[in-house]
C-alpha positions in Angstrom: -34.8 -18.7 -14.0 -32.8 -17.0 -11.2 -33.7 -20.2 -9.3 -30.8 -21.3 -11.6 -28.3 -19.5 -9.0 -29.8 -20.9 -5.7 -26.4 -22.9 -5.0 -24.7 -19.6 -5.3 -26.6 -17.4 -3.1 -26.9 -20.0 -0.5 -22.8 -19.8 -0.4 -22.6 -16.1 -0.3 -25.7 -16.2 2.2 -22.8 -18.4 4.4 -20.5 -15.5 3.8 -22.8 -12.7 5.1 -23.5 -14.6 8.1 -19.5 -14.5 9.1 -19.5 -10.6 8.0 -22.6 -10.0 10.1 -21.8 -11.8 13.2 -20.0 -9.2 15.6 -17.4 -11.8 17.8 -13.8 -11.4 17.6 -13.3 -14.0 15.3 -15.1 -12.7 12.4 -14.4 -9.1 13.1 -10.7 -9.5 13.4 -11.5 -11.7 9.6 -13.1 -9.0 7.9 -11.6 -6.2 9.3 -8.1 -5.9 10.8 -6.7 -4.3 14.0 -4.6 -1.4 12.1 -5.1 0.5 15.1 -2.5 -0.9 16.9 0.2 -0.2 14.4 -0.5 3.5 15.2 0.5 2.6 19.4 3.3 1.0 18.2 4.6 3.8 15.9 4.5 6.6 18.6 6.0 4.3 21.0 8.8 3.6 18.2 9.8 7.7 18.2 10.0 10.0 21.3 7.1 12.3 21.0 7.0 14.0 24.4 4.7 15.2 25.9 0.8 14.7 27.9 -0.1 11.1 28.4 -3.8 12.4 28.4 -3.1 13.7 24.9 -1.3 10.2 23.5 -4.7 8.7 25.2 -7.1 10.8 23.8 -5.4 10.6 20.2 -5.2 6.9 20.3 -9.1 6.5 21.3 -9.8 8.8 18.3 -7.9 6.3 16.3 -9.4 3.2 17.7 -13.3 4.8 17.7 -12.7 5.4 13.4 -11.3 1.2 13.7 -14.7 0.6 15.4 -16.8 2.5 12.6 -14.7 0.6 9.9 -15.7 -2.6 11.6 -19.5 -1.4 12.2 -20.2 -0.8 8.5 -19.0 -4.3 7.5 -21.4 -5.6 10.1 -24.5 -3.2 8.6 -23.8 -4.4 5.3 -23.3 -7.8 6.3 -26.8 -7.9 8.1 -28.3 -6.1 5.0 -26.9 -8.3 2.3 -27.7 -11.7 4.8 -31.2 -10.3 4.8 -31.0 -9.9 1.3 -30.0 -13.3 0.5 -32.6 -14.9 2.7 -35.2 -13.1 0.3 -33.8 -14.5 -2.7 -33.9 -17.9 -1.4 -37.8 -17.3 -0.9 -38.1 -15.6 -4.2 -36.5 -18.3 -5.5 -39.4 -21.2 -3.9 -41.6 -20.1 -5.6 -40.6 -19.0 -8.9 -41.6 -20.5 -12.2 -41.1 -20.4 -15.8 -44.8 -19.1 -17.0 -44.4 -15.7 -14.6 -44.1 -12.8 -16.1 -42.5 -9.3 -15.6 -45.3 -8.2 -13.0 -44.0 -11.2 -10.3 -40.1 -9.7 -10.7 -41.4 -6.5 -9.9 -40.5 -6.6 -6.2 -37.5 -9.0 -6.4 -36.3 -6.4 -9.2 -36.8 -2.6 -6.9 -35.7 -4.5 -3.6 -32.2 -5.5 -5.2 -32.1 -1.9 -6.4 -32.8 0.1 -3.0 -30.2 -2.3 -1.4 -27.4 -1.4 -4.3 -28.3 2.4 -3.4 -28.1 1.2 -0.1 -24.8 -0.3 -0.3 -23.4 2.3 -2.1 -24.5 5.2 -0.1 -23.5 3.2 2.8 -21.4 5.6 4.7 -23.6 7.9 5.2 -27.0 5.5 5.2 -26.2 2.7 8.0 -25.1 4.8 10.8 -25.4 2.3 13.4 -27.4 -0.6 14.4 -31.2 1.0 14.5 -31.0 2.7 11.2 -29.6 -0.4 9.6 -32.8 -2.4 11.0 -35.0 0.8 10.3 -34.1 0.3 6.8 -34.6 -3.6 6.5 -38.0 -2.7 7.7 -38.5 0.3 5.0 -37.7 -2.3 2.6 -39.8 -5.0 3.4 -42.4 -2.5 3.5 -42.0 -1.5 0.4 -41.7 -4.7 -1.2 -45.1 -6.2 0.8 -46.7 -3.1 -1.3 -44.8 -3.9 -4.5 -46.1 -7.3 -3.8 -50.2 -7.0 -3.2 -50.5 -3.8 -5.8 -51.3 -3.3 -9.0 -48.5 -1.6 -10.4 -49.3 -2.1 -14.4 -47.3 1.4 -15.4 -44.6 0.2 -13.2 -44.1 -3.0 -15.3 -43.8 -0.8 -18.2 -41.4 1.6 -17.5 -38.1 1.7 -18.9 -36.3 1.1 -16.0 -38.6 -2.0 -14.4 -37.4 -3.6 -18.2 -34.2 -2.4 -18.1 -33.6 -4.5 -14.4 -35.7 -7.5 -15.8 -33.2 -7.8 -18.6 -30.2 -7.8 -16.6 -32.0 -9.3 -13.1 -29.6 -12.3 -12.6 -26.4 -10.2 -13.6 -27.4 -7.4 -11.0 -28.0 -10.3 -8.1 -24.6 -11.1 -8.6 -23.2 -7.9 -8.8 -25.2 -6.7 -5.4 -24.3 -10.3 -3.9 -20.4 -10.1 -5.1 -19.7 -6.8 -4.5 -19.7 -6.4 -1.0 -17.6 -9.0 -0.3 -15.1 -8.1 -2.7 -15.3 -3.9 -1.3 -14.6 -5.8 2.1 -11.9 -7.7 0.7 -10.6 -4.1 -0.8 -10.8 -2.3 2.7 -8.9 -5.2 4.3 -6.2 -5.1 1.8 -5.9 -0.8 2.7 -5.6 -1.4 6.5 -3.4 -5.0 6.6 -1.1 -3.7 4.5 -0.9 -0.2 2.6 -1.8 1.0 6.1 1.1 0.0 7.9 3.5 1.6 5.2 1.3 5.0 5.0 1.8 5.2 8.9 5.6 4.5 9.2 6.4 6.9 6.0 4.6 9.9 7.2 4.8 9.1 10.9 8.6 9.1 10.3 8.1 12.4 8.5 6.0 14.1 11.2 8.6 12.9 14.0 11.4 14.6 11.9 9.8 17.9 11.4 9.0 17.6 15.5 12.4 17.0 16.2 13.9 20.0 14.0 11.7 22.1 14.6 12.2 20.9 19.0 16.1 21.8 18.6 15.3 25.1 16.4 13.2 26.0 19.8 15.6 25.3 22.3 18.0 26.7 20.3 15.9 29.8 19.9 16.1 29.6 15.9 13.6 30.3 14.2 15.0 29.2 11.1 14.6 25.9 12.3 11.2 25.8 12.9 8.6 24.2 10.7 6.3 26.7 9.3 3.2 24.7 10.8 4.9 24.6 14.5 6.2 28.0 14.2 2.7 29.5 13.7 1.8 27.6 17.5 5.2 29.0 18.8 4.8 33.0 19.1 7.9 35.9 19.3 6.5 35.6 23.4 6.9 31.9 23.1 10.4 32.3 21.8 11.4 34.5 24.2 10.3 32.9 27.2 11.3 29.4 28.7 7.9 27.8 28.5 7.7 23.8 27.8 6.6 23.5 24.0 5.5 19.8 25.3 2.7 21.4 27.4 1.4 24.6 25.1 -0.3 24.6 21.9 2.7 23.1 19.9 2.4 19.9 21.4 -1.1 20.2 20.6 -0.7 20.8 16.6 1.5 17.7 16.6 -1.3 15.7 18.1 -3.7 16.7 15.4 -1.0 16.2 12.8 -0.7 13.0 13.8 -4.6 12.5 13.9 -4.9 13.4 10.4 -1.9 10.5 9.4 -3.6 8.3 11.4 -7.0 8.6 9.6 -6.4 9.2 6.0 -9.2 8.5 3.2 -9.3 5.6 1.3 -8.3 7.7 -1.8 -5.0 9.1 -0.1 -4.2 5.2 0.7 -4.4 4.2 -3.3 -2.7 7.4 -4.6 -0.1 6.8 -1.9 0.4 3.3 -3.0 0.5 4.5 -6.6 2.9 7.1 -6.0 5.4 4.4 -3.7 5.3 1.7 -6.3 5.5 4.2 -9.4 9.0 6.0 -7.4 9.9 2.5 -6.5 9.7 1.8 -10.5 11.4 4.6 -11.6 14.2 4.0 -9.3 15.1 1.0 -10.2 14.7 2.0 -14.3 17.3 5.0 -13.6 19.1 2.1 -12.4 19.7 0.0 -14.7 20.4 2.2 -16.9 23.2 3.6 -14.6 24.2 0.2 -14.7 24.4 -0.5 -18.6 26.0 3.2 -19.0 29.0 1.5 -16.7 29.0 -1.6 -18.5 29.1 -0.2 -21.7 32.0 1.9 -20.8 33.6 -0.8 -18.9 33.2 -3.5 -21.3 34.9 -1.7 -24.3 37.6 -0.8 -22.3 38.0 -4.6 -21.1 37.7 -5.9 -24.4 40.1 -3.1 -26.1 42.9 -3.7 -23.2 42.7 -7.5 -24.0 43.3 -6.9 -27.5 46.0 -4.9 -26.9 47.5 -7.8 -25.0 46.7 -9.6 -27.9 48.6 -7.2 -30.7 51.8 -7.3 -28.2 52.2 -10.4 -27.7 52.0 -11.4 -32.0 54.7 -8.6 -32.5 57.1 -8.6 -29.4 58.8 -11.5 -28.0 59.9 -11.3 -24.4 60.8 -15.0 -24.0 64.2 -14.3 -23.9 64.0 -11.3 -21.5 62.2 -13.5 -19.2 64.7 -16.2 -19.1 67.2 -13.4 -18.2 65.0 -12.3 -15.6 64.9 -15.3 -14.0 68.4 -15.7 -13.7 68.8 -11.7 -12.9 66.2 -12.2 -9.9 68.0 -15.1 -8.3 71.0 -12.7 -7.7 69.4 -9.2 -7.1 68.4 -9.5 -3.7 65.3 -8.2 -2.4 64.4 -5.8 -5.2 63.9 -8.8 -7.9 60.8 -7.9 -9.2 59.7 -7.1 -13.2 59.8 -3.9 -12.5 63.1 -3.1 -11.3 64.5 -5.4 -14.0 62.8 -3.6 -17.0 64.1 -0.5 -15.2 67.6 -1.7 -14.8 67.8 -3.3 -18.6 65.6 -0.6 -20.5 62.6 -2.8 -21.4 58.9 -1.5 -21.6 57.3 -2.6 -18.5 53.7 -2.7 -19.6 54.3 -4.3 -22.7 56.5 -7.0 -21.0 53.6 -7.2 -18.2 51.2 -7.6 -21.6 53.3 -10.4 -22.7 53.4 -12.1 -19.3 49.6 -11.9 -19.0 48.9 -13.8 -22.2 51.6 -15.7 -22.0 51.9 -17.0 -18.7 55.2 -18.9 -18.9 56.1 -21.3 -16.1 57.8 -20.1 -12.9 61.6 -20.7 -12.5 
């Protein structure tokens, strides 16, 4: 019986109340104000141009943000109504009821699932959302009062009836998971995506502006070169007041309005490149260590061999006496040169034995 899940449905009903309610606290909880990141970035970079175009750009970005926020409210409202319907349905459920009793429940769940799957197109505004809820209520009423023996024996109905509890749980949980996924995209990935691509676009814009000022076409990016004609090159027109700046705004608008697929691919690409960089760095350090460690070990072994075959103790005693009368140039190298001794061998003997200074 699905009534065993009444506490579960009540809990998610409370969650969908926060998603459906349109106030600042609930809206910011489910949808971050990511459009503010774009405004901060535009202030960071020196994109000279018309303030009217800048304001229009920010207005369009904010409209896209509000659309994302509204879709969260629409989904929350539909799921809230569905949860209330489930609770009412569970109140009349008993073990003696047949599949005929569950037909309205099953197809109401199916219709809501289809609506959520195509929510971007079906839930255009509050009017469409309310009309859909009324339509599903009418369909549920018709299925309940009419005799649908053929529908009860339909293969789709039998499948939905067999997994009715699992389908109900999935329909209730998935919108919350999806909204958390959207929040993650815009609160984390979107910021990194925005910073990276705006930075790249600024570099293209800056190089192209420098090329226009120097009248050097080779420095102007192709996308800006299409807007800056040969006639414009020969004139002294201001590029910030022409179609050149329109291209810049179009590029910034594209950057500020990525699809969810673009954000995911950029996140995967970022972490894949980060992994490859770490792997290459680790491999490089391993190669360096494999080169340096044997050399150090071989040098130390050679010094030990020198110590076992050569004895510079007497030479060191002579050096201590010589140093007192040698003046300023009284180092080991000068002593070995004067006494015709191997400076390298004596230094190796000193490093291994470390005799007391006299």
